[in-house]
LOGUTOR-708234 format. One record per residue (C-alpha): residue in three letters; y, x, z. Coordinates in pm, whole numbers, plus 50000, padded with zeros to 5 digits. Last residue first. Layout:
<pts>
+------+-------+-------+-------+
| type |     Y |     X |     Z |
+------+-------+-------+-------+
|  ALA |     Y |     X |     Z |
...
+------+-------+-------+-------+
</pts>
This chain:
<pts>
+------+-------+-------+-------+
| type |     Y |     X |     Z |
+------+-------+-------+-------+
|  GLY | 90350 | 80090 | 83254 |
|  GLN | 90461 | 79826 | 82961 |
|  VAL | 90770 | 79976 | 83107 |
|  LYS | 90738 | 80348 | 83074 |
|  LEU | 90542 | 80290 | 82714 |
|  TYR | 90860 | 80159 | 82585 |
|  GLU | 91056 | 80474 | 82726 |
|  LYS | 90844 | 80674 | 82571 |
|  ALA | 90788 | 80507 | 82240 |
|  VAL | 91181 | 80493 | 82205 |
|  GLU | 91142 | 80878 | 82225 |
|  GLU | 90908 | 80960 | 82034 |
|  THR | 90989 | 80738 | 81730 |
|  GLU | 91375 | 80866 | 81709 |
|  GLY | 91601 | 80594 | 81763 |
|  ASP | 91666 | 80191 | 81838 |
|  MET | 91657 | 80064 | 82164 |
|  ARG | 91672 | 79718 | 82288 |
|  ILE | 91788 | 79524 | 82021 |
|  LYS | 91737 | 79180 | 82163 |
|  GLY | 91513 | 78856 | 82067 |
|  ASN | 91369 | 78912 | 82399 |
|  PHE | 91331 | 79287 | 82405 |
|  LEU | 91265 | 79458 | 81995 |
|  TRP | 91199 | 79841 | 82035 |
|  VAL | 91348 | 79995 | 81710 |
|  ALA | 91145 | 80316 | 81637 |
|  ARG | 91149 | 80576 | 81365 |
|  ASN | 91007 | 80871 | 81207 |
|  CYS | 90674 | 80642 | 81182 |
|  PHE | 90328 | 80727 | 81094 |
|  SER | 90173 | 80945 | 81361 |
|  LYS | 90386 | 80782 | 81627 |
|  VAL | 90372 | 80424 | 81568 |
|  GLN | 89968 | 80489 | 81472 |
|  ASP | 89902 | 80608 | 81802 |
|  MET | 90196 | 80387 | 81952 |
|  SER | 89898 | 80084 | 81835 |
|  HIS | 90100 | 79717 | 81890 |
|  SER | 90161 | 79768 | 81486 |
|  VAL | 90505 | 79598 | 81316 |
|  PHE | 90622 | 79890 | 81030 |
|  VAL | 90877 | 79888 | 80842 |
|  MET | 90839 | 80084 | 80514 |
|  THR | 91061 | 80226 | 80261 |
|  LYS | 90916 | 80421 | 79935 |
|  GLY | 90945 | 80764 | 79924 |
|  GLN | 90585 | 80921 | 79765 |
|  ALA | 90516 | 81026 | 80109 |
|  LYS | 90511 | 80706 | 80264 |
|  LEU | 90328 | 80565 | 79994 |
|  GLU | 90029 | 80846 | 80025 |
|  LYS | 90094 | 80769 | 80372 |
|  MET | 90004 | 80434 | 80321 |
|  LYS | 89696 | 80513 | 80129 |
|  ASN | 89560 | 80714 | 80402 |
|  LEU | 89644 | 80424 | 80669 |
|  CYS | 89409 | 80252 | 80398 |
|  LYS | 89167 | 80412 | 80366 |
|  ASP | 89115 | 80526 | 80745 |
|  GLN | 89060 | 80145 | 80787 |
|  PHE | 88820 | 80078 | 80514 |
|  HIS | 88602 | 80379 | 80693 |
|  ALA | 88668 | 80185 | 80997 |
|  ASP | 88569 | 79864 | 80916 |
|  GLY | 88788 | 79616 | 80739 |
|  VAL | 89138 | 79581 | 80737 |
|  ALA | 89308 | 79674 | 81116 |
|  LEU | 89540 | 79800 | 80943 |
|  ILE | 89719 | 79484 | 80893 |
|  GLU | 89981 | 79466 | 81185 |
|  ASP | 90176 | 79342 | 80991 |
|  ILE | 90354 | 79540 | 80709 |
|  LEU | 90652 | 79517 | 80480 |
|  LEU | 90670 | 79774 | 80177 |
|  ILE | 91012 | 79872 | 80005 |
|  GLU | 90972 | 80067 | 79703 |
|  ALA | 90690 | 79841 | 79490 |
|  GLN | 90478 | 79959 | 79273 |
|  VAL | 90243 | 79675 | 79280 |
|  ASN | 89904 | 79891 | 79419 |
|  VAL | 89951 | 79872 | 79787 |
|  ALA | 89966 | 79496 | 79815 |
|  ILE | 89669 | 79479 | 79551 |
|  SER | 89442 | 79686 | 79776 |
|  PHE | 89528 | 79477 | 80073 |
|  ALA | 89492 | 79090 | 79934 |
|  LEU | 89114 | 79285 | 79783 |
|  ARG | 89003 | 79370 | 80112 |
|  MET | 89152 | 79110 | 80330 |
|  TYR | 88936 | 78924 | 80151 |
|  MET | 88645 | 79139 | 80191 |
|  GLY | 88663 | 79108 | 80534 |
|  SER | 88711 | 78785 | 80570 |
|  SER | 88376 | 78702 | 80435 |
|  TYR | 88376 | 78635 | 79986 |
|  THR | 88270 | 78328 | 79864 |
|  ARG | 88599 | 78085 | 79895 |
|  VAL | 88714 | 78408 | 79622 |
|  PRO | 88505 | 78341 | 79350 |
|  THR | 88230 | 78539 | 79195 |
|  ASP | 88387 | 78866 | 78964 |
|  ILE | 88519 | 79110 | 79188 |
|  PHE | 88189 | 79055 | 79413 |
|  ASP | 88036 | 79317 | 79143 |
|  GLY | 88205 | 79595 | 79330 |
|  LEU | 88451 | 79437 | 79648 |
|  GLU | 88522 | 79823 | 79672 |
|  SER | 88901 | 79710 | 79735 |
|  PHE | 89038 | 80073 | 79609 |
|  GLU | 88824 | 80083 | 79292 |
|  ILE | 88936 | 79698 | 79229 |
|  ILE | 89288 | 79815 | 79277 |
|  GLU | 89223 | 80120 | 79035 |
|  ASP | 89087 | 79906 | 78777 |
|  ILE | 89365 | 79648 | 78791 |
|  ILE | 89574 | 79873 | 78772 |
|  PRO | 89674 | 79953 | 78317 |
|  ASP | 89630 | 79558 | 78269 |
|  VAL | 89831 | 79444 | 78578 |
|  ASP | 90214 | 79500 | 78445 |
|  LYS | 90047 | 79334 | 78098 |
|  ARG | 89922 | 79060 | 78267 |
|  GLY | 90307 | 78974 | 78465 |
|  LEU | 90406 | 79112 | 78788 |
|  GLY | 90664 | 78982 | 78962 |
|  TYR | 90582 | 79018 | 79294 |
|  MET | 90402 | 78653 | 79326 |
|  SER | 90287 | 78714 | 78939 |
|  ALA | 90098 | 78988 | 79146 |
|  ASN | 89867 | 78716 | 79340 |
|  PHE | 89759 | 78528 | 79013 |
|  TYR | 89656 | 78864 | 78837 |
|  ILE | 89440 | 78996 | 79097 |
|  ASN | 89320 | 78621 | 79186 |
|  GLU | 89184 | 78623 | 78862 |
|  ARG | 88966 | 78962 | 78946 |
|  GLY | 88892 | 78828 | 79292 |
|  THR | 88749 | 78475 | 79133 |
|  PHE | 88927 | 78172 | 79116 |
|  ASP | 88805 | 77883 | 79326 |
|  THR | 88991 | 77998 | 79662 |
|  ASN | 89395 | 78028 | 79490 |
|  PHE | 89486 | 78321 | 79701 |
|  GLY | 89916 | 78310 | 79823 |
|  ALA | 89777 | 78427 | 80185 |
|  GLY | 89600 | 78691 | 80073 |
|  LEU | 89763 | 78936 | 80357 |
|  GLU | 89988 | 78715 | 80609 |
|  ILE | 90202 | 79002 | 80635 |
|  MET | 90163 | 79310 | 80438 |
|  SER | 90442 | 79242 | 80189 |
|  SER | 90584 | 79421 | 79897 |
|  VAL | 90910 | 79446 | 79808 |
|  LYS | 91156 | 79577 | 79485 |
|  GLY | 91470 | 79711 | 79626 |
|  ASN | 91783 | 79705 | 79779 |
|  ILE | 91699 | 79388 | 80040 |
|  ILE | 92055 | 79213 | 80205 |
|  ILE | 91974 | 79002 | 80501 |
|  GLU | 92284 | 78821 | 80675 |
|  GLY | 92365 | 78637 | 80939 |
|  LYS | 92311 | 78288 | 81106 |
|  GLU | 92031 | 78048 | 81135 |
|  PRO | 91833 | 78274 | 80949 |
|  TYR | 91579 | 78261 | 80665 |
|  ILE | 91163 | 78228 | 80692 |
|  ILE | 90919 | 78371 | 80404 |
|  LYS | 91239 | 78562 | 80272 |
|  ASN | 91065 | 78922 | 80272 |
|  LEU | 91348 | 79073 | 80522 |
|  LEU | 91324 | 78753 | 80757 |
|  LYS | 90904 | 78749 | 80736 |
|  LEU | 90921 | 79102 | 80907 |
|  LEU | 91229 | 78989 | 81147 |
|  THR | 90987 | 78693 | 81271 |
|  SER | 90690 | 78924 | 81302 |
|  LYS | 90913 | 79161 | 81540 |
|  GLY | 91054 | 78856 | 81760 |
|  SER | 90969 | 78947 | 82101 |
|  GLY | 90717 | 78739 | 82147 |
|  ASN | 90452 | 78961 | 82196 |
|  VAL | 90563 | 79266 | 82361 |
|  GLY | 90785 | 79489 | 82141 |
|  ILE | 90777 | 79746 | 81820 |
|  LEU | 90878 | 79753 | 81436 |
|  ALA | 90852 | 80070 | 81383 |
|  VAL | 91022 | 80238 | 81049 |
|  SER | 90972 | 80429 | 80778 |
|  GLU | 91263 | 80609 | 80619 |
|  GLY | 91257 | 80676 | 80210 |
|  LYS | 91572 | 80447 | 80132 |
|  LYS | 91765 | 80397 | 80484 |
|  ILE | 91715 | 80070 | 80680 |
|  GLU | 92064 | 79947 | 80821 |
|  LEU | 92033 | 79744 | 81204 |
|  SER | 92173 | 79382 | 81321 |
|  ILE | 92054 | 79182 | 81570 |
|  ASP | 92203 | 78845 | 81670 |
|  SER | 91971 | 78697 | 81893 |
|  LEU | 91649 | 78665 | 81799 |
|  VAL | 91372 | 78394 | 81861 |
|  VAL | 91627 | 78142 | 82001 |
|  HIS | 91413 | 77849 | 82114 |
|  LYS | 91606 | 77559 | 82053 |
|  THR | 91478 | 77274 | 82257 |
|  LYS | 91354 | 76856 | 82092 |
|  ARG | 91241 | 76572 | 82325 |
|  ASN | 90955 | 76349 | 82325 |
|  ARG | 91035 | 76201 | 82612 |
|  LYS | 91284 | 75913 | 82593 |
|  LEU | 91050 | 75793 | 82300 |
|  ASN | 90736 | 75790 | 82474 |
|  ALA | 90562 | 75455 | 82376 |
|  LEU | 90745 | 75435 | 82076 |
|  ARG | 90589 | 75775 | 81971 |
|  GLU | 90220 | 75742 | 82116 |
|  LYS | 90250 | 75428 | 81883 |
|  LEU | 90340 | 75613 | 81596 |
|  PHE | 90047 | 75901 | 81635 |
|  TYR | 90069 | 76248 | 81684 |
|  ALA | 90322 | 76251 | 81993 |
|  LYS | 90530 | 76579 | 82079 |
|  ASP | 90566 | 76620 | 82466 |
|  GLU | 90850 | 76864 | 82401 |
|  TYR | 90875 | 76981 | 82044 |
|  VAL | 90957 | 77333 | 81978 |
|  ILE | 91295 | 77400 | 81748 |
|  PHE | 91286 | 77738 | 81620 |
|  GLU | 91568 | 78013 | 81608 |
|  LYS | 91659 | 78283 | 81447 |
|  THR | 92017 | 78498 | 81469 |
|  VAL | 92143 | 78784 | 81207 |
|  ASN | 92447 | 78973 | 81252 |
|  LYS | 92389 | 79193 | 80959 |
|  VAL | 92051 | 79303 | 80878 |
|  SER | 92111 | 79581 | 80556 |
|  ILE | 91713 | 79751 | 80441 |
|  ALA | 91726 | 79959 | 80133 |
|  ILE | 92030 | 80147 | 80188 |
|  ASP | 92133 | 80510 | 80026 |
|  ASP | 92318 | 80276 | 79787 |
|  LYS | 92549 | 80161 | 80033 |
|  LYS | 92621 | 80514 | 80119 |
|  LYS | 92663 | 80623 | 79790 |
|  LYS | 92916 | 80332 | 79708 |
|  SER | 93154 | 80497 | 80041 |
|  LYS | 93130 | 80838 | 79916 |
|  GLY | 93242 | 80681 | 79602 |
|  ALA | 93555 | 80427 | 79717 |
|  MET | 93638 | 80759 | 79953 |
+------+-------+-------+-------+
</pts>
């Protein structure tokens, strides 16, 4: 029995147990001390529960979509998985190296060149120079930045910025990928390239958690969908079934 239990545990990439996340919302927020003193009684705060007692497990190699209307808690859950934020209650266990495609390029130094930022950003994934050297040409080629790779990132357009960030994120050899609406990167050609790369990583057995409002992408990319509604899991199951019920409600 112990052996079977251990095997089952080893199959789990992500475990979310009774997780609750709250944010503090300030009413009549005053920006100056004089205003705060004048409105002392009015400057109140309330708790907004974004996720309430969420529990789920994601097996290694699964591609799971988080769906729901804006404000349902999808991106908050993804940020909790990436440890950008932490829950008030509950436990999250991650079994594997994570690559985050949530706020692409958030760790860039805009005074560095694109090439320098590859090394800088990869270090946040735990990769040293010796780890990046063998894959840097692949990252640069995928980004299609050409000679711009050796110019400061502050000169990049938003599309170029996101291309570089995506190229780094998909080449850091992570077991788990967290993806938040990033397949709208760049032009149609690069979007297709990104989607094909994600399908390639899926075929390699990577675990993926994918937030998107595109049901076509969700259906073609994910074998399971979790529907979040008002901070709770409303439905969790096979993608086609969950998407069908979700679209019924959306009308």
